[in-house]
C-alpha positions in Angstrom: -10.3 0.7 -15.6 -12.0 -2.2 -13.8 -8.6 -4.0 -14.1 -7.3 -2.0 -11.1 -10.4 -2.9 -9.0 -10.1 -6.6 -9.9 -6.3 -6.6 -9.1 -6.8 -4.9 -5.8 -9.6 -7.2 -4.8 -7.5 -10.2 -5.8 -4.6 -8.9 -3.7 -6.9 -8.4 -0.7 -8.4 -11.9 -1.0 -4.9 -13.4 -1.6 -3.6 -11.7 1.5 -6.5 -13.2 3.5 -5.8 -16.6 2.0 -2.2 -16.4 3.0 -3.2 -15.4 6.5 -5.6 -18.4 6.7 -2.9 -20.8 5.5 -0.3 -19.3 7.8 -2.4 -19.7 10.9 -4.0 -23.1 10.1 -1.1 -25.0 8.6 2.1 -23.6 10.1 3.3 -24.2 13.6 5.1 -20.9 14.4 6.8 -22.4 17.4 8.5 -25.1 15.2 9.2 -22.8 12.2 9.0 -19.1 13.2 10.9 -17.8 10.1 8.2 -19.2 7.7 5.4 -17.9 10.0 6.9 -14.4 10.3 7.7 -14.2 6.5 4.2 -15.3 5.5 2.7 -12.9 8.0 4.8 -10.0 6.5 3.7 -11.1 3.0 0.1 -11.1 4.2 0.5 -7.7 5.7 1.9 -6.2 2.6 -0.6 -7.7 0.1 -3.7 -7.2 2.2 -2.8 -3.6 3.1 -2.0 -2.8 -0.5 -5.3 -4.3 -1.7 -7.5 -2.7 0.9 -5.8 0.7 0.9 -6.6 1.1 -2.8 -10.3 1.4 -2.0 -9.5 3.7 0.9 -7.4 6.1 -1.2 -10.0 6.0 -4.0 -12.7 7.1 -1.7 -10.6 9.8 -0.1 -9.5 11.1 -3.5 -13.0 11.2 -4.9 -14.0 13.4 -2.0 -11.0 15.9 -2.3 -9.9 15.9 -5.9 -11.6 17.1 -9.1 -10.0 15.0 -11.8 -11.1 12.2 -14.1 -12.1 8.8 -12.8 -9.2 7.2 -14.7 -6.7 9.5 -13.0 -8.2 8.8 -9.6 -7.9 5.0 -10.1 -4.3 5.2 -11.3 -3.3 7.5 -8.5 -5.0 5.3 -5.9 -3.2 2.3 -7.2 0.2 4.0 -7.0 -0.6 5.3 -3.5 -1.6 1.8 -2.4 1.9 0.6 -3.3 3.5 3.3 -1.3 1.2 2.6 1.6 2.0 -1.2 1.4 5.7 -0.4 1.5 5.2 2.0 4.4 3.3 -0.7 6.4 5.9 -3.3 5.6 8.8 -1.0 6.8 7.0 -0.2 10.0 6.3 -3.9 10.7 10.0 -4.7 10.1 11.0 -2.0 12.5 8.6 -3.4 15.1 10.0 -6.9 14.6 13.6 -5.7 15.0 12.8 -3.7 18.1 14.1 -0.6 16.3 11.0 1.5 16.1 10.8 4.9 17.9 8.6 7.9 17.6 11.3 9.9 15.9 11.9 7.2 13.3 8.2 6.9 12.8 7.9 10.6 12.2 10.8 10.6 9.7 9.3 7.7 7.8 5.9 9.2 7.7 7.2 12.5 6.4 9.3 10.7 3.8 6.2 8.9 2.5 4.1 12.1 2.5 6.9 13.8 0.5 6.9 10.8 -2.0 3.2 11.2 -2.4 3.4 14.9 -3.0 6.2 14.4 -5.6 4.0 11.7 -7.3 1.2 14.2 -7.8 3.4 17.2 -8.7 5.1 15.3 -11.4 1.8 14.3 -13.0 0.5 17.9 -13.0 3.7 19.1 -14.7 3.5 16.4 -17.3 -0.2 17.2 -17.9 0.6 20.9 -18.3 3.5 20.4 -20.7 1.6 18.2 -23.2 -2.0 19.3 -23.5 -4.4 17.0 -25.1 -5.2 17.9 -28.7 
């Protein structure tokens, strides 16, 4: 189970490394496409790596399931959160973001998270451990 912790920590450190390389080595005025794309990559990787620990702490407080289940669910939620952050950043860059679109996107990702947990509870109820 420490593999998830190590992977998330590596993602967070890799995201910070990409940010450091982007801001020290690339002139965004000469090559804005590379700067923006590396910035988006940093945003996705770092938010996914850091949100794993946030979701793990929140789920430990609110859910009464095994540690293994909490870690796996937190890892899945961190992927959804990384995608959510990336889509929001793309909307901001394209000047297409509005409060209505933000609310629809937020509700969509909340529904995805609820479906993620409801599928697991159905699977766990159908096949009990022997």
